[in-house]
Each structure stands twice: as structure tokens, then as C-alpha cells.
C-alpha positions in Angstrom: -27.8 41.0 -80.2 -24.9 43.0 -81.5 -24.3 40.6 -84.4 -28.1 40.6 -85.4 -28.2 44.4 -85.1 -25.4 44.7 -87.6 -26.7 42.0 -89.9 -30.2 43.4 -90.1 -29.7 47.1 -89.8 -26.1 47.9 -90.6 -25.6 49.5 -87.2 -22.5 48.7 -85.2 -22.7 48.5 -81.5 -20.4 47.2 -78.7 -21.7 44.5 -76.3 -21.1 46.9 -73.4 -23.6 49.3 -74.9 -26.4 46.8 -75.0 -28.8 46.1 -72.1 -30.9 42.9 -72.4 -34.3 43.8 -71.1 -36.0 40.4 -70.9 -37.9 37.7 -72.7 -41.5 37.7 -73.9 -43.4 34.4 -74.3 -46.7 34.2 -76.2 -48.6 31.8 -78.4 -49.5 32.7 -81.9 -51.7 30.3 -84.0 -50.5 27.3 -81.9 -46.8 28.3 -82.0 -44.9 29.1 -78.8 -42.9 32.3 -79.6 -40.0 33.7 -77.5 -38.8 37.2 -78.1 -35.7 38.8 -76.4 -35.7 42.6 -76.2 -32.6 44.8 -75.8 -31.9 48.4 -75.4 -29.0 49.7 -77.5 -27.5 52.7 -75.7 -24.8 53.7 -78.3 -24.1 52.7 -82.0 -22.4 53.8 -85.1 -23.9 54.1 -88.6 -27.2 54.8 -90.2 -30.0 52.2 -90.2 -30.6 50.6 -93.6 -32.5 47.8 -95.2 -29.7 45.4 -96.1 -29.7 43.1 -99.1 -30.4 39.4 -98.4 -32.2 40.3 -95.1 -35.9 39.6 -94.8 -36.8 41.7 -91.7 -39.9 42.9 -93.5 -41.1 46.5 -93.9 -39.6 48.3 -91.0 -38.7 51.9 -90.2 -37.5 54.1 -87.3 -39.9 56.4 -85.4 -39.7 58.6 -82.3 -41.5 57.0 -79.3 -44.1 59.7 -79.3 -44.8 59.1 -83.1 -45.1 55.3 -83.3 -47.5 54.2 -86.1 -50.4 51.8 -85.6 -50.1 48.2 -86.6 -46.7 47.5 -85.1 -45.2 44.0 -85.4 -46.7 42.2 -82.4 -43.4 41.3 -80.8 -42.1 44.9 -81.2 -45.3 46.2 -79.6 -45.0 43.7 -76.7 -41.3 44.5 -76.0 -41.9 48.3 -76.2 -44.7 48.1 -73.6 -42.7 45.8 -71.4 -39.9 48.3 -71.5 -42.1 51.4 -71.3 -45.6 50.6 -69.9 -46.6 54.2 -70.4 -46.6 53.9 -74.2 -50.1 53.8 -75.6 -49.7 50.8 -77.8 -52.2 48.1 -78.5 -50.8 44.6 -78.5 -51.5 41.0 -77.8 -50.8 39.6 -74.3 -47.4 38.1 -73.5 -45.6 37.0 -70.3 -42.5 39.2 -69.7 -39.5 38.0 -67.6 -36.8 40.7 -67.1 -33.1 40.0 -67.5 -31.6 43.3 -66.5 -31.5 45.1 -63.2 -34.1 47.9 -63.0 -36.7 46.4 -65.3 -40.2 45.6 -64.1 -40.8 42.3 -62.4 -42.2 39.3 -64.5 -45.7 40.1 -65.5 -48.3 39.4 -68.1 -48.4 42.4 -70.4 -52.0 42.6 -71.3 -53.8 45.5 -69.5 -52.5 48.6 -71.2 -55.3 50.8 -72.7 
């Protein structure tokens, strides 16, 4: 996670400052997709779109100002981490890794 964060955003974090939240599993157009979510508690640097990285059109937003049309995996991880966030997203099965995260559940009933 730390390596990917640096490669895709330019942010530098230490492993001890990252909490793996869990994995989401869903099916998209016949493809089984597994997404691992992490919470980064501390980092150095400013986020940037780096050359030679194809992470798409992304940007940073406060949780209370998230735009519509989030990338499906991002929306699913955000609502697994914070079920109170009013985000529309496709269903997925969430299995937590870290202590203190919700139990395994299907994330498909948020309004």
C-alpha cells in the first residue's frame, strides 16, 4: 500500500501509519474484482498526478463534499469504512482485516 501510494500520488507514508481496512469482492461484467482498502493516518508531500501513471481522473475531497459518480471501488470502500456516508454504489462483500472495523457484510443497503 505504501509503495502504491507513492507511485500513484507522490505521497510518502510509513507502513506503521497505514491501517488495512479489508477487502471488497464484487462482480463487474463477469469479472471477479477484489479491492483492498487502507486508511493512511500520516504522510508527507502533496498529492499529484504523476507522469506514466494511469490512475484516471482523480482528485481529493473532504468527506462532507464528495462528488457524485465516484469510481465504484472507491465508493464501496468508503461506505464499508464509514457506513454513514450518503454514497450510492454497487453491492460488494466486505471482509475486514483490521481490529475495530465492521464485521463481514454485504455493502448494499445504504440509502
